[in-house]
N, C-alpha and C positions, 0 to 999 in steps of 0.2 A: 480376613483371617489367614489367607494363604501367606501374606507377607509376615505375619506373626510366626507362622510355622517355620518359614525360612530363617527368620531371625533366631528362633530358638535353636535350630540345627546349627547355624553358623556360630553362635555364641558358645554353644557346648563343645563344638569341635575346637574352637579357639581356646577354650578353657582347658580342655584335655591336652592340647599341644603345649600350652604354657606350663602346665604342671610337669610334663615330660621334659621340656627344655630346662626348667628350673632344677629338676633332679639331676639332669645331665651336667648342668653348670656346677652344681654342688659337688659332684663326684670329681670333676677335673679342676676345681678351684678357679673358676673364672667368674666374671661379674654375674650376679644373680638377679632374678626378677623380684621386684619388691613385693613384700607380703601384702601391702595395700592393693597392689594390682590384682593379685590372685584372689583376694577377698572381694574386691569390687566386681570382678568378672562373675563371681558366684551370685552376688546381690543383683546384678543386672540380667540374670537368667541362665548363667552357665553352671548351675549347681550340679546338673547331671554329669556333665563332662568333668567337673571338679571331683566328684565322688569317684568316678571311674579312674581318673588320673591319680588321685590320692592312693587308692588301694591297689591299682595295677603297678604303679611305680614305687609304692611304699614311701610316699612323700607327704610330709606334714600330718601324718596319722596320729602322732603323739601330742600335737598341739591342740589344746582344748578350745582355743579361739576358732581355729579352722573347723573343727568338728561341730562346735556350737553354731557358728554362722551357716555352715552348709546344711545342717539339719533344719535350722529355722527357715532358711530359704527354700528348702525342699518342701516343707509343710505349706509355706505361703504360695509357692509357685505351682504346686501340684494341682490345685483347683482350676486355675486358668488353662492349664494344659489339657485337662480332661474336657473342659468346655469347648475347646477348639475342634475336637472330633466331631 
């Protein structure tokens, strides 16, 4: 269970950083992170970092696909996270 906890921490920090980097790249017009990567990281457990990154950086908040995927992942992943405690 401890390994799962560390994985969740790692994947969420990574997700948060990727949203921040993508927002920064969008502002200065350099190569962006693919949407597929951002969505997959949410699916694999980084939904909490994705939500924080989306709303802190105001990034991808108007895209219904991102909102839908993140809310769905949040609902699915909420139960296993509670059981880890």
